[in-house]
DSSP file (Angstrom, degrees, kcal/mol; ACC not computed):
  #  RESIDUE AA STRUCTURE BP1 BP2  ACC     N-H-->O    O-->H-N    N-H-->O    O-->H-N    TCO  KAPPA ALPHA  PHI   PSI    X-CA   Y-CA   Z-CA
    1    1 A X              0   0    0      0, 0.0     2,-0.6     0, 0.0     0, 0.0   0.000 360.0 360.0 360.0 159.8   -7.7    5.7   50.2
    2    2 A X        -     0   0    0      1,-0.1     3,-0.4     2,-0.0     2,-0.1  -0.729 360.0-169.8 -84.4 116.9   -8.9    5.0   46.7
    3    3 A X        +     0   0    0     -2,-0.6    -1,-0.1     1,-0.2     0, 0.0  -0.229  48.3 121.1-100.4  42.9  -12.6    5.9   46.5
    4    4 A X        +     0   0    0     -2,-0.1     2,-0.4     2,-0.0    -1,-0.2   0.794  67.8  55.9 -73.4 -29.0  -13.0    4.3   43.0
    5    5 A X  S    S-     0   0    0     -3,-0.4     2,-0.4    41,-0.0    43,-0.1  -0.814  80.9-129.3-109.1 144.5  -15.7    1.9   44.2
    6    6 A X  E     -A   47   0A   0     41,-0.6    41,-3.0    -2,-0.4     2,-0.4  -0.753  29.4-164.4 -88.4 137.9  -19.0    2.7   46.0
    7    7 A X  E >   -A   46   0A   0     -2,-0.4     3,-2.5    39,-0.2    39,-0.2  -0.939  41.4 -40.8-127.3 149.5  -19.5    0.8   49.2
    8    8 A X  G >  S+     0   0    0     37,-2.6     3,-1.6    -2,-0.4    27,-0.1  -0.089 129.8  15.1  44.8-112.1  -22.6    0.0   51.4
    9    9 A X  G 3  S+     0   0    0      1,-0.3    -1,-0.3    26,-0.1    23,-0.0   0.567 115.8  72.3 -72.6  -8.4  -24.7    3.2   51.8
   10   10 A X  G <  S+     0   0    0     -3,-2.5     2,-0.5     2,-0.0    -1,-0.3   0.665  75.7  95.4 -77.4 -15.7  -23.1    4.9   48.9
   11   11 A X    <   -     0   0    0     -3,-1.6    34,-0.0    -4,-0.2    35,-0.0  -0.660  51.9-177.8 -79.6 122.0  -24.9    2.6   46.5
   12   12 A X        +     0   0    0     -2,-0.5     2,-0.1    19,-0.0    -1,-0.1   0.420  41.8 112.3-104.4   0.3  -28.1    4.3   45.3
   13   13 A X        -     0   0    0      1,-0.1    18,-0.2    18,-0.0     3,-0.1  -0.480  61.3-142.0 -73.9 145.0  -29.6    1.6   43.1
   14   14 A X  S    S+     0   0    0      1,-0.2    17,-2.7    -2,-0.1     2,-0.4   0.945  85.6  25.5 -69.8 -49.3  -32.8    0.0   44.3
   15   15 A X  E    S-B   30   0A   0     15,-0.2    43,-0.7    16,-0.1     2,-0.3  -0.912  70.6-176.8-120.1 144.5  -31.9   -3.5   43.2
   16   16 A X  E     -Bc  29  58A   0     13,-2.8    13,-2.7    -2,-0.4     2,-0.6  -0.963  30.6-119.4-137.0 154.3  -28.5   -5.1   42.6
   17   17 A X  E     -Bc  28  59A   0     41,-3.4    43,-3.2    -2,-0.3     2,-0.4  -0.860  40.5-151.7 -91.3 124.6  -27.1   -8.4   41.4
   18   18 A X  E     -Bc  27  60A   0      9,-2.7     8,-2.8    -2,-0.6     9,-0.9  -0.826  19.9-173.3-112.5 137.3  -25.1   -9.8   44.3
   19   19 A X  E     -Bc  25  61A   0     41,-1.7    43,-2.7    -2,-0.4     6,-0.2  -0.990  24.3-134.5-121.0 132.2  -22.1  -12.1   44.4
   20   20 A X    >   -     0   0    0      4,-2.7     3,-1.7    -2,-0.4    43,-0.0  -0.139  33.3 -88.7 -82.7-177.8  -20.9  -13.4   47.8
   21   21 A X  T 3  S+     0   0    0      1,-0.3    -1,-0.1     2,-0.1    43,-0.1   0.686 126.5  52.7 -66.2 -19.6  -17.3  -13.6   49.1
   22   22 A X  T 3  S-     0   0    0      2,-0.1    -1,-0.3    41,-0.0     3,-0.1   0.416 121.1-103.9 -95.3   0.7  -16.8  -17.1   47.6
   23   23 A X  S <  S+     0   0    0     -3,-1.7     2,-0.3     1,-0.3    -2,-0.1   0.541  73.5 143.9  89.5   8.4  -17.9  -16.0   44.1
   24   24 A X        -     0   0    0      1,-0.1    -4,-2.7     2,-0.0     2,-0.5  -0.645  53.7-119.0 -83.7 135.6  -21.3  -17.6   44.4
   25   25 A X  E     -B   19   0A   0     -2,-0.3    -6,-0.2    -6,-0.2     3,-0.1  -0.621  27.2-177.9 -76.8 123.9  -24.2  -15.8   42.7
   26   26 A X  E     -     0   0A   0     -8,-2.8    -7,-0.2    -2,-0.5    -1,-0.2   0.501  37.1-136.7 -96.9  -7.4  -26.9  -14.8   45.2
   27   27 A X  E     -B   18   0A   0     -9,-0.9    -9,-2.7     2,-0.0     2,-0.4  -0.399  47.1 -17.2  88.5-163.4  -29.1  -13.3   42.5
   28   28 A X  E     +B   17   0A   0    -11,-0.2     2,-0.3    -2,-0.1   -11,-0.2  -0.649  68.5 165.8 -85.1 132.3  -31.1  -10.0   42.4
   29   29 A X  E     -B   16   0A   0    -13,-2.7   -13,-2.8    -2,-0.4     2,-0.2  -0.932  43.3 -95.8-138.8 160.4  -31.7   -8.4   45.8
   30   30 A X  E  >  -B   15   0A   0     -2,-0.3     4,-2.1   -15,-0.2   -15,-0.2  -0.563  39.9-121.5 -70.1 145.2  -32.8   -5.1   47.2
   31   31 A X  H  > S+     0   0    0    -17,-2.7     4,-2.4     1,-0.2     5,-0.2   0.886 111.2  53.6 -60.8 -40.4  -29.8   -3.0   48.1
   32   32 A X  H  > S+     0   0    0    -18,-0.3     4,-2.1     1,-0.2    -1,-0.2   0.901 109.1  48.8 -63.8 -39.7  -30.8   -2.7   51.7
   33   33 A X  H  > S+     0   0    0      2,-0.2     4,-2.5     1,-0.2    -1,-0.2   0.909 111.0  50.4 -63.8 -41.8  -31.1   -6.5   52.1
   34   34 A X  H  X S+     0   0    0     -4,-2.1     4,-2.3     1,-0.2    -2,-0.2   0.885 110.0  50.1 -65.1 -39.1  -27.7   -7.0   50.5
   35   35 A X  H  X S+     0   0    0     -4,-2.4     4,-2.7     2,-0.2    -1,-0.2   0.913 110.9  49.2 -65.7 -42.1  -26.1   -4.4   52.8
   36   36 A X  H  X S+     0   0    0     -4,-2.1     4,-2.1     2,-0.2    -2,-0.2   0.912 111.1  50.0 -62.8 -42.5  -27.7   -6.1   55.9
   37   37 A X  H  X S+     0   0    0     -4,-2.5     4,-0.9     2,-0.2    -2,-0.2   0.914 112.6  46.7 -62.0 -43.6  -26.4   -9.5   54.6
   38   38 A X  H ><>S+     0   0    0     -4,-2.3     5,-2.9     1,-0.2     3,-0.7   0.916 112.4  49.7 -65.7 -43.0  -22.9   -8.1   54.2
   39   39 A X  H ><5S+     0   0    0     -4,-2.7     3,-1.2     1,-0.2    -1,-0.2   0.837 103.8  59.6 -66.3 -32.6  -22.9   -6.4   57.6
   40   40 A X  H 3<5S+     0   0    0     -4,-2.1    -1,-0.2     1,-0.3    -2,-0.2   0.783 110.3  42.5 -67.0 -24.7  -24.1   -9.6   59.3
   41   41 A X  T <<5S-     0   0    0     -4,-0.9    -1,-0.3    -3,-0.7    -2,-0.2   0.329 118.3-111.5 -98.7   5.6  -20.9  -11.3   58.0
   42   42 A X  T < 5S+     0   0    0     -3,-1.2     2,-0.2     1,-0.2    -3,-0.2   0.870  81.0 118.9  61.0  40.2  -18.6   -8.3   58.8
   43   43 A X      < -     0   0    0     -5,-2.9     2,-0.3    -8,-0.1    -1,-0.2  -0.700  60.4-118.6-121.0 175.8  -18.1   -7.7   55.1
   44   44 A X  E     - D   0  63A   0     19,-3.2    19,-2.4    -2,-0.2     2,-0.7  -0.884  15.6-126.6-116.7 151.7  -18.9   -4.7   52.8
   45   45 A X  E     - D   0  62A   0     -2,-0.3   -37,-2.6    17,-0.2     2,-0.5  -0.884  33.0-167.7 -95.1 118.2  -21.1   -4.5   49.8
   46   46 A X  E     -AD   7  61A   0     15,-2.8    15,-2.6    -2,-0.7     2,-0.6  -0.921  17.6-135.2-116.0 130.5  -19.0   -3.1   47.0
   47   47 A X  E     +AD   6  60A   0    -41,-3.0   -41,-0.6    -2,-0.5    13,-0.2  -0.732  28.3 168.7 -84.8 119.8  -20.4   -1.9   43.6
   48   48 A X  E     +     0   0A   0     11,-2.8     2,-0.4    -2,-0.6    12,-0.2   0.774  69.7  20.0-100.5 -34.1  -18.3   -3.2   40.7
   49   49 A X  E    S- D   0  59A   0     10,-1.6    10,-2.9     4,-0.0    -1,-0.3  -0.965  76.4-139.0-141.4 121.7  -20.4   -2.3   37.7
   50   50 A X     >  -     0   0    0     -2,-0.4     4,-1.9     8,-0.2     3,-0.3  -0.245  29.0-107.4 -74.9 166.4  -23.2    0.4   37.8
   51   51 A X  H  >>S+     0   0    0      1,-0.2     4,-1.5     2,-0.2     5,-0.7   0.802 119.0  58.7 -64.3 -29.6  -26.5   -0.1   36.1
   52   52 A X  H  45S+     0   0    0      2,-0.2    -1,-0.2     1,-0.2     5,-0.0   0.885 108.1  45.4 -67.3 -37.8  -25.5    2.4   33.4
   53   53 A X  H  45S+     0   0    0     -3,-0.3    -2,-0.2     1,-0.2    -1,-0.2   0.892 121.0  36.6 -72.0 -40.2  -22.5    0.3   32.4
   54   54 A X  H  <5S-     0   0    0     -4,-1.9    -2,-0.2     3,-0.1    -1,-0.2   0.601  95.8-138.6 -89.9 -11.2  -24.3   -3.0   32.4
   55   55 A X  T  <5S+     0   0    0     -4,-1.5    -3,-0.2    -5,-0.2    -4,-0.1   0.755  87.8  45.7  58.7  26.9  -27.6   -1.5   30.9
   56   56 A X  S   <S-     0   0    0     -5,-0.7     2,-0.3     1,-0.2    -1,-0.2  -0.043 112.6  -6.6-152.1 -98.8  -29.5   -3.7   33.3
   57   57 A X        -     0   0    0     -3,-0.2    -1,-0.2    -7,-0.1     2,-0.2  -0.834  67.3-106.9-114.3 152.2  -28.7   -4.2   37.0
   58   58 A X  E     -c   16   0A   0    -43,-0.7   -41,-3.4    -2,-0.3     2,-0.6  -0.522  32.9-134.4 -71.7 144.7  -25.8   -3.0   39.1
   59   59 A X  E     +cD  17  49A   0    -10,-2.9   -11,-2.8   -43,-0.2   -10,-1.6  -0.914  28.1 178.0-108.4 122.6  -23.3   -5.7   40.0
   60   60 A X  E     -cD  18  47A   0    -43,-3.2   -41,-1.7    -2,-0.6     2,-0.4  -0.871  13.8-154.5-123.2 155.1  -22.2   -5.8   43.6
   61   61 A X  E     -cD  19  46A   0    -15,-2.6   -15,-2.8    -2,-0.3     2,-0.8  -0.982  17.1-131.7-130.4 141.6  -19.9   -8.1   45.6
   62   62 A X  E     + D   0  45A   0    -43,-2.7     2,-0.3    -2,-0.4   -17,-0.2  -0.829  54.5 131.9 -92.7 108.9  -19.7   -9.0   49.3
   63   63 A X  E     - D   0  44A   0    -19,-2.4   -19,-3.2    -2,-0.8     2,-0.8  -0.913  67.7 -89.0-146.6 169.6  -16.1   -8.6   50.2
   64   64 A X     >  -     0   0    0     -2,-0.3     4,-2.2   -21,-0.2     5,-0.1  -0.816  39.5-157.8 -84.0 112.1  -13.8   -7.1   52.8
   65   65 A X  H  > S+     0   0    0     -2,-0.8     4,-2.5     1,-0.2     5,-0.2   0.878  86.5  51.1 -65.4 -41.7  -13.2   -3.7   51.2
   66   66 A X  H  > S+     0   0    0      1,-0.2     4,-2.1     2,-0.2    -1,-0.2   0.911 112.1  47.1 -63.0 -42.5   -9.9   -2.9   53.1
   67   67 A X  H  > S+     0   0    0      2,-0.2     4,-2.3     1,-0.2    -1,-0.2   0.889 111.0  53.0 -65.3 -39.4   -8.4   -6.3   52.1
   68   68 A X  H  X S+     0   0    0     -4,-2.2     4,-2.1     2,-0.2    -2,-0.2   0.924 109.6  47.6 -62.0 -46.1   -9.6   -5.8   48.5
   69   69 A X  H  X S+     0   0    0     -4,-2.5     4,-2.2     1,-0.2    -1,-0.2   0.894 110.6  52.6 -63.3 -39.8   -7.8   -2.3   48.3
   70   70 A X  H  X S+     0   0    0     -4,-2.1     4,-2.0     1,-0.2    -1,-0.2   0.915 109.4  48.5 -61.7 -43.6   -4.7   -3.8   49.8
   71   71 A X  H  X S+     0   0    0     -4,-2.3     4,-2.3     1,-0.2    -1,-0.2   0.871 109.5  53.3 -65.3 -36.7   -4.6   -6.6   47.2
   72   72 A X  H  X S+     0   0    0     -4,-2.1     4,-2.1     2,-0.2    -1,-0.2   0.898 108.2  50.2 -64.2 -39.8   -5.2   -4.0   44.4
   73   73 A X  H  X S+     0   0    0     -4,-2.2     4,-2.2     2,-0.2    -2,-0.2   0.891 109.6  50.7 -65.2 -39.0   -2.2   -2.0   45.7
   74   74 A X  H  X S+     0   0    0     -4,-2.0     4,-2.4     2,-0.2    -2,-0.2   0.915 109.7  50.5 -64.3 -43.0    0.0   -5.1   45.7
   75   75 A X  H  X S+     0   0    0     -4,-2.3     4,-2.3     1,-0.2    -2,-0.2   0.900 109.7  51.3 -61.4 -41.0   -1.0   -5.9   42.1
   76   76 A X  H  X S+     0   0    0     -4,-2.1     4,-2.1     2,-0.2    -1,-0.2   0.916 109.9  48.7 -61.9 -44.3   -0.2   -2.4   41.1
   77   77 A X  H  X S+     0   0    0     -4,-2.2     4,-1.9     1,-0.2    -2,-0.2   0.900 111.5  49.8 -63.0 -41.1    3.3   -2.6   42.7
   78   78 A X  H  X S+     0   0    0     -4,-2.4     4,-1.8     1,-0.2    -1,-0.2   0.891 109.5  51.3 -64.8 -39.6    3.9   -5.9   41.0
   79   79 A X  H  X S+     0   0    0     -4,-2.3     4,-1.4     1,-0.2    -1,-0.2   0.889 109.6  50.5 -65.1 -38.8    2.9   -4.5   37.6
   80   80 A X  H  < S+     0   0    0     -4,-2.1    -1,-0.2     1,-0.2    -2,-0.2   0.864 108.8  52.0 -67.1 -35.2    5.2   -1.6   38.0
   81   81 A X  H  < S+     0   0    0     -4,-1.9    -1,-0.2     1,-0.2    -2,-0.2   0.881 110.1  49.0 -66.8 -37.4    8.1   -3.9   38.9
   82   82 A X  H  < S+     0   0    0     -4,-1.8    -1,-0.2    -5,-0.1    -2,-0.2   0.749  92.2  89.6 -77.8 -24.4    7.5   -6.0   35.8
   83   83 A X     <  -     0   0    0     -4,-1.4     2,-0.4    -5,-0.1     0, 0.0  -0.492  64.2-153.8 -77.4 145.0    7.4   -3.1   33.3
   84   84 A X        -     0   0    0     -2,-0.2     2,-0.6     2,-0.0    -2,-0.1  -0.923   8.9-134.7-119.8 144.6   10.6   -2.0   31.8
   85   85 A X        -     0   0    0     -2,-0.4     2,-0.7     2,-0.0    -2,-0.0  -0.857  15.2-146.8 -99.6 125.2   11.5    1.4   30.4
   86   86 A X        -     0   0    0     -2,-0.6     2,-0.5    31,-0.0    31,-0.1  -0.824  12.0-161.8 -94.2 119.0   13.3    1.4   27.1
   87   87 A X        -     0   0    0     -2,-0.7    31,-2.5    29,-0.3     2,-0.3  -0.860  10.8-163.0-100.9 132.0   15.8    4.2   26.8
   88   88 A X  E     -e  118   0B   0     -2,-0.5     2,-0.3    29,-0.2    31,-0.2  -0.865  12.2-157.2-120.4 152.5   16.9    5.1   23.3
   89   89 A X  E     -e  119   0B   0     29,-2.8    31,-3.2    -2,-0.3     2,-0.4  -0.853  16.7-138.6-117.5 156.8   19.7    7.0   21.8
   90   90 A X  E     -e  120   0B   0     -2,-0.3     2,-0.5    29,-0.2    31,-0.2  -0.958  12.1-168.4-125.2 136.7   19.6    8.6   18.4
   91   91 A X  E     -e  121   0B   0     29,-3.0    31,-3.4    -2,-0.4     2,-0.5  -0.989   8.1-163.8-122.3 123.3   22.3    8.8   15.7
   92   92 A X  E     +e  122   0B   0     -2,-0.5     2,-0.4    29,-0.2    31,-0.2  -0.918  12.8 176.2-110.2 132.7   21.9   11.1   12.7
   93   93 A X  E     -e  123   0B   0     29,-2.8    31,-2.7    -2,-0.5     2,-0.3  -0.977  22.4-142.6-135.3 144.4   24.0   10.6    9.6
   94   94 A X  E >   -e  124   0B   0     -2,-0.4     3,-1.7    29,-0.2    31,-0.1  -0.792  29.1-118.9 -99.1 150.4   24.1   12.2    6.2
   95   95 A X  T 3  S+     0   0    0     29,-0.7    -1,-0.1    -2,-0.3    30,-0.1   0.755 111.8  62.0 -61.2 -22.6   24.9   10.1    3.2
   96   96 A X  T 3  S+     0   0    0      2,-0.0    -1,-0.3    43,-0.0    39,-0.0   0.248  76.1 136.7 -86.7  13.9   28.0   12.1    2.5
   97   97 A X    <   -     0   0    0     -3,-1.7     2,-0.1     1,-0.1    -4,-0.0  -0.285  56.2-115.0 -65.5 144.8   29.6   11.1    5.8
   98   98 A X     >  -     0   0    0      1,-0.1     4,-2.2     4,-0.0     5,-0.2  -0.355  21.9-114.4 -76.2 160.4   33.3   10.2    5.8
   99   99 A X  H  > S+     0   0    0      1,-0.2     4,-2.2     2,-0.2     5,-0.1   0.870 115.5  50.7 -67.2 -37.2   34.4    6.7    6.7
  100  100 A X  H  > S+     0   0    0      2,-0.2     4,-2.3     1,-0.2    -1,-0.2   0.901 111.0  48.6 -67.4 -38.9   36.3    7.8    9.8
  101  101 A X  H  > S+     0   0    0      2,-0.2     4,-2.4     1,-0.2    -2,-0.2   0.893 111.5  50.3 -65.4 -39.2   33.2    9.7   11.1
  102  102 A X  H  X S+     0   0    0     -4,-2.2     4,-2.2     2,-0.2    -2,-0.2   0.901 110.2  50.1 -64.9 -40.6   31.0    6.7   10.3
  103  103 A X  H  X S+     0   0    0     -4,-2.2     4,-2.1     2,-0.2    -2,-0.2   0.909 110.0  50.6 -63.6 -42.5   33.5    4.5   12.3
  104  104 A X  H  X S+     0   0    0     -4,-2.3     4,-2.0     2,-0.2    -2,-0.2   0.917 111.2  47.7 -62.3 -44.2   33.4    6.9   15.2
  105  105 A X  H  X S+     0   0    0     -4,-2.4     4,-2.4     1,-0.2    -1,-0.2   0.885 110.5  52.9 -64.6 -38.0   29.6    6.9   15.3
  106  106 A X  H  X S+     0   0    0     -4,-2.2     4,-2.5     2,-0.2    -1,-0.2   0.879 107.1  51.8 -65.0 -37.7   29.6    3.1   15.1
  107  107 A X  H  X S+     0   0    0     -4,-2.1     4,-2.1     2,-0.2    -1,-0.2   0.914 110.1  49.1 -64.2 -42.6   31.9    2.9   18.1
  108  108 A X  H  X S+     0   0    0     -4,-2.0     4,-2.4     2,-0.2    -2,-0.2   0.923 111.5  49.1 -60.3 -45.3   29.6    5.1   20.0
  109  109 A X  H  X S+     0   0    0     -4,-2.4     4,-2.8     1,-0.2    -2,-0.2   0.904 109.1  52.4 -63.3 -41.9   26.6    3.0   19.0
  110  110 A X  H  X S+     0   0    0     -4,-2.5     4,-2.0     1,-0.2    -1,-0.2   0.905 110.0  49.0 -60.1 -41.5   28.4   -0.2   20.1
  111  111 A X  H  X S+     0   0    0     -4,-2.1     4,-1.2     2,-0.2    -2,-0.2   0.919 113.1  46.9 -63.6 -44.0   29.1    1.3   23.5
  112  112 A X  H  <>S+     0   0    0     -4,-2.4     5,-2.3     1,-0.2     4,-0.5   0.885 109.5  53.9 -66.3 -38.8   25.5    2.3   23.9
  113  113 A X  H ><5S+     0   0    0     -4,-2.8     3,-1.2     1,-0.2    -1,-0.2   0.896 105.7  52.9 -63.3 -39.5   24.3   -1.1   22.8
  114  114 A X  H 3<5S+     0   0    0     -4,-2.0    -1,-0.2     1,-0.3    -2,-0.2   0.807 106.3  54.1 -65.3 -28.2   26.4   -2.7   25.5
  115  115 A X  T 3<5S-     0   0    0     -4,-1.2    -1,-0.3    -3,-0.2    -2,-0.2   0.544 124.6-105.7 -81.5  -7.8   24.8   -0.4   28.0
  116  116 A X  T < 5 +     0   0    0     -3,-1.2   -29,-0.3    -4,-0.5    -3,-0.2   0.571  68.1 147.2  99.1  11.1   21.4   -1.6   26.9
  117  117 A X      < -     0   0    0     -5,-2.3     2,-0.4    -8,-0.1    -1,-0.3  -0.445  47.4-126.7 -77.8 152.3   20.2    1.4   24.9
  118  118 A X  E     -e   88   0B   0    -31,-2.5   -29,-2.8    52,-0.1     2,-0.5  -0.839  28.5-140.5 -92.7 137.7   17.9    1.1   21.9
  119  119 A X  E     -eF  89 169B   0     50,-2.7    50,-2.6    -2,-0.4     2,-0.7  -0.878  11.6-159.2-109.9 127.3   19.4    3.0   18.9
  120  120 A X  E     -eF  90 168B   0    -31,-3.2   -29,-3.0    -2,-0.5     2,-0.6  -0.918  14.5-161.6-100.1 113.0   17.4    5.1   16.5
  121  121 A X  E     -eF  91 167B   0     46,-3.2    46,-2.4    -2,-0.7     2,-0.4  -0.859  10.9-174.1 -99.0 119.0   19.6    5.3   13.3
  122  122 A X  E     -eF  92 166B   0    -31,-3.4   -29,-2.8    -2,-0.6     2,-0.6  -0.948  16.5-159.0-120.7 134.4   18.5    8.2   11.1
  123  123 A X  E     -eF  93 165B   0     42,-2.4    42,-2.2    -2,-0.4     2,-0.5  -0.954  13.8-157.5-109.2 119.3   19.8    9.1    7.7
  124  124 A X  E     -eF  94 164B   0    -31,-2.7   -29,-0.7    -2,-0.6     2,-0.4  -0.831  11.0-171.2 -99.0 131.7   19.1   12.8    6.8
  125  125 A X        -     0   0    0     38,-3.1     2,-0.3    -2,-0.5   -31,-0.0  -0.917   5.2-174.3-122.9 149.4   19.0   13.7    3.1
  126  126 A X    >   -     0   0    0     -2,-0.4     3,-1.0    38,-0.0     4,-0.2  -0.988  50.2 -15.4-139.3 148.9   18.8   17.0    1.4
  127  127 A X  G >  S-     0   0    0     -2,-0.3     3,-1.2     1,-0.2     4,-0.3  -0.266 123.1 -11.2  65.9-141.9   18.4   18.1   -2.2
  128  128 A X  G >> S+     0   0    0      1,-0.3     3,-1.7     2,-0.2     4,-0.5   0.775 125.4  70.8 -66.8 -26.8   19.0   15.7   -5.0
  129  129 A X  G X4 S+     0   0    0     -3,-1.0     3,-0.9     1,-0.3    -1,-0.3   0.767  84.9  70.4 -62.7 -24.0   20.5   13.1   -2.8
  130  130 A X  G <4 S+     0   0    0     -3,-1.2    -1,-0.3     1,-0.3    -2,-0.2   0.767  98.0  49.5 -64.7 -24.7   17.1   12.5   -1.3
  131  131 A X  G <4 S+     0   0    0     -3,-1.7     2,-1.2    -4,-0.3    -1,-0.3   0.609  92.9  82.5 -88.7 -11.9   16.0   10.9   -4.6
  132  132 A X    XX  +     0   0    0     -3,-0.9     4,-1.1    -4,-0.5     3,-0.9  -0.700  51.3 172.1 -96.6  85.4   19.1    8.6   -4.7
  133  133 A X  H 3> S+     0   0    0     -2,-1.2     4,-2.9     1,-0.2     5,-0.2   0.724  70.6  70.1 -68.7 -21.0   18.1    5.7   -2.5
  134  134 A X  H 3> S+     0   0    0      1,-0.2     4,-1.8     2,-0.2    -1,-0.2   0.867  99.3  48.7 -66.0 -33.2   21.1    3.6   -3.5
  135  135 A X  H <> S+     0   0    0     -3,-0.9     4,-2.1     2,-0.2    -1,-0.2   0.898 112.7  48.3 -67.9 -40.5   23.4    6.1   -1.5
  136  136 A X  H  X S+     0   0    0     -4,-1.1     4,-1.9    -7,-0.2    -2,-0.2   0.925 113.1  46.4 -66.2 -45.2   21.1    5.9    1.5
  137  137 A X  H  X S+     0   0    0     -4,-2.9     4,-2.5     1,-0.2    -1,-0.2   0.860 110.8  54.3 -66.0 -34.9   21.0    2.0    1.4
  138  138 A X  H  X S+     0   0    0     -4,-1.8     4,-2.5    -5,-0.2    -2,-0.2   0.915 108.9  46.5 -66.0 -43.1   24.8    1.9    1.0
  139  139 A X  H  X S+     0   0    0     -4,-2.1     4,-2.2     2,-0.2    -1,-0.2   0.869 112.7  51.6 -67.9 -35.1   25.4    4.1    4.1
  140  140 A X  H  X S+     0   0    0     -4,-1.9     4,-2.5     2,-0.2    -2,-0.2   0.933 111.3  46.5 -64.0 -46.8   22.9    1.9    6.0
  141  141 A X  H  X S+     0   0    0     -4,-2.5     4,-2.0     2,-0.2    -2,-0.2   0.903 112.3  50.5 -63.0 -42.4   24.7   -1.3    4.9
  142  142 A X  H  X S+     0   0    0     -4,-2.5     4,-1.1     2,-0.2    -1,-0.2   0.921 112.9  46.0 -62.4 -43.6   28.1    0.1    5.8
  143  143 A X  H  X S+     0   0    0     -4,-2.2     4,-1.2     1,-0.2     3,-0.3   0.900 110.2  53.9 -65.7 -41.1   26.9    1.2    9.2
  144  144 A X  H  X S+     0   0    0     -4,-2.5     4,-1.1     1,-0.2     3,-0.3   0.867 104.4  54.9 -62.4 -37.7   25.3   -2.2    9.8
  145  145 A X  H  < S+     0   0    0     -4,-2.0    -1,-0.2     1,-0.2     4,-0.2   0.833 106.9  52.1 -63.7 -32.2   28.5   -4.0    9.0
  146  146 A X  H  < S+     0   0    0     -4,-1.1    -1,-0.2    -3,-0.3    -2,-0.2   0.768 121.1  29.4 -77.8 -25.4   30.3   -1.9   11.7
  147  147 A X  H >X S+     0   0    0     -4,-1.2     4,-1.8    -3,-0.3     3,-1.6   0.383  85.0 107.3-113.8   3.8   27.8   -2.7   14.5
  148  148 A X  T 3< S+     0   0    0     -4,-1.1    -1,-0.1     1,-0.3    -2,-0.1   0.749  71.7  62.7 -62.3 -26.9   26.5   -6.2   13.5
  149  149 A X  T 34 S+     0   0    0     -4,-0.2    -1,-0.3     1,-0.2    -2,-0.1   0.776 119.3  25.3 -70.6 -23.5   28.4   -8.0   16.3
  150  150 A X  T <4 S+     0   0    0     -3,-1.6    22,-2.2    21,-0.1     2,-0.3   0.604 113.5  74.0-109.6 -17.1   26.5   -6.2   19.0
  151  151 A X  E  <  -G  171   0B   0     -4,-1.8     2,-0.4    20,-0.2    20,-0.2  -0.716  50.9-163.4-111.5 150.4   23.2   -5.2   17.3
  152  152 A X  E     -G  170   0B   0     18,-2.8    18,-2.6    -2,-0.3     2,-0.6  -0.991  34.1-115.4-122.7 135.7   20.1   -6.8   16.2
  153  153 A X  E     +G  169   0B   0     -2,-0.4    16,-0.2    16,-0.2     3,-0.2  -0.604  32.5 177.6 -76.0 117.2   17.9   -5.0   13.6
  154  154 A X  E    S+     0   0B   0     14,-2.7     2,-0.4    -2,-0.6    15,-0.2   0.873  75.9   5.3 -86.1 -43.9   14.6   -4.2   15.4
  155  155 A X  E    S-G  168   0B   0     13,-1.8    13,-2.0     3,-0.0    -1,-0.4  -0.987  83.1-122.4-140.9 135.4   13.1   -2.4   12.4
  156  156 A X  E     -     0   0B   0     -2,-0.4     2,-0.2    11,-0.2    10,-0.1  -0.116  47.3 -70.6 -69.5 168.7   14.7   -2.1    9.0
  157  157 A X  E     +     0   0B   0     10,-0.1     2,-0.3     8,-0.1    10,-0.2  -0.417  64.4 166.7 -62.7 126.0   15.5    1.2    7.3
  158  158 A X  E     -G  166   0B   0      8,-2.1     8,-2.9    -2,-0.2     2,-0.5  -0.975  41.0-102.5-142.5 156.3   12.3    2.9    6.2
  159  159 A X  E     +G  165   0B   0     -2,-0.3     6,-0.3     6,-0.2     3,-0.1  -0.661  35.0 171.1 -81.2 123.6   11.3    6.4    5.0
  160  160 A X  E    S+     0   0B   0      4,-2.4     2,-0.3    -2,-0.5     5,-0.2   0.583  70.3   1.4-109.0 -14.7    9.7    8.4    7.7
  161  161 A X  E >  S-G  164   0B   0      3,-1.6     3,-0.9     1,-0.0    -1,-0.3  -0.944  88.6 -87.7-156.6 171.8    9.6   11.8    5.9
  162  162 A X  T 3  S+     0   0    0     -2,-0.3     3,-0.0     1,-0.2    -3,-0.0   0.774 128.6  26.6 -59.0 -23.6   10.6   13.0    2.5
  163  163 A X  T 3  S+     0   0    0      1,-0.1   -38,-3.1   -39,-0.0     2,-0.4   0.312 112.9  72.7-120.5   9.2   14.1   13.7    3.8
  164  164 A X  E <   -FG 124 161B   0     -3,-0.9    -4,-2.4   -40,-0.2    -3,-1.6  -0.985  48.3-173.6-135.2 134.7   14.5   11.2    6.6
  165  165 A X  E     -FG 123 159B   0    -42,-2.2   -42,-2.4    -2,-0.4     2,-0.4  -0.930  14.1-164.7-119.4 148.1   15.0    7.5    6.9
  166  166 A X  E     +FG 122 158B   0     -8,-2.9    -8,-2.1    -2,-0.3     2,-0.3  -0.992  15.2 175.3-140.6 142.9   15.1    5.5   10.1
  167  167 A X  E     -F  121   0B   0    -46,-2.4   -46,-3.2    -2,-0.4     2,-0.4  -0.967  20.1-141.7-136.5 153.6   16.1    2.1   11.4
  168  168 A X  E     -FG 120 155B   0    -13,-2.0   -14,-2.7    -2,-0.3   -13,-1.8  -0.970  14.5-169.9-122.4 132.3   16.0    0.8   15.0
  169  169 A X  E     -FG 119 153B   0    -50,-2.6   -50,-2.7    -2,-0.4     2,-0.3  -0.910   2.0-172.9-118.1 146.6   18.7   -1.4   16.5
  170  170 A X  E     - G   0 152B   0    -18,-2.6   -18,-2.8    -2,-0.4   -52,-0.1  -0.861  38.7 -78.9-129.9 167.8   18.6   -3.3   19.8
  171  171 A X  E       G   0 151B   0     -2,-0.3   -20,-0.2   -20,-0.2   -21,-0.1  -0.393 360.0 360.0 -67.0 140.4   21.2   -5.3   21.8
  172  172 A X              0   0    0    -22,-2.2    -1,-0.1    -2,-0.1   -21,-0.1   0.475 360.0 360.0 -67.6 360.0   21.8   -8.8   20.6
């Protein structure tokens, strides 16, 4: 079980601020009184915020601890179901790439986009070509024309290092 919360006799504070099972504030009580009250109703006294965190009094709630843990586990499972993992593929191109090679890479990207991958398009530059942004923008535009029916631009081409430019595409 998850022992993230202190319950009943594990609570060492003298006085605590108590909230009952219906969410009603019962006010400040001695811890022993609050534990007796919880036990009389077949509930547990659970510490939610310690005195160090609140800089005043510890905050406790009278609840069924087992039921509370079960509900937390259900919430965790639901959160895991809702989250999606984005898998990405990367394509690296030099500005001097031939048109057939560019077409082949575009076909690969189209296939990956149909499968639901996110594409990281990188243009690697070396030497003097790194200063000629018109070549880099031209290869980006040519590639974009080849994949535009399947792709949506997630982030435009931007410089990520002195010799590397990157753009991200996702499925339309």
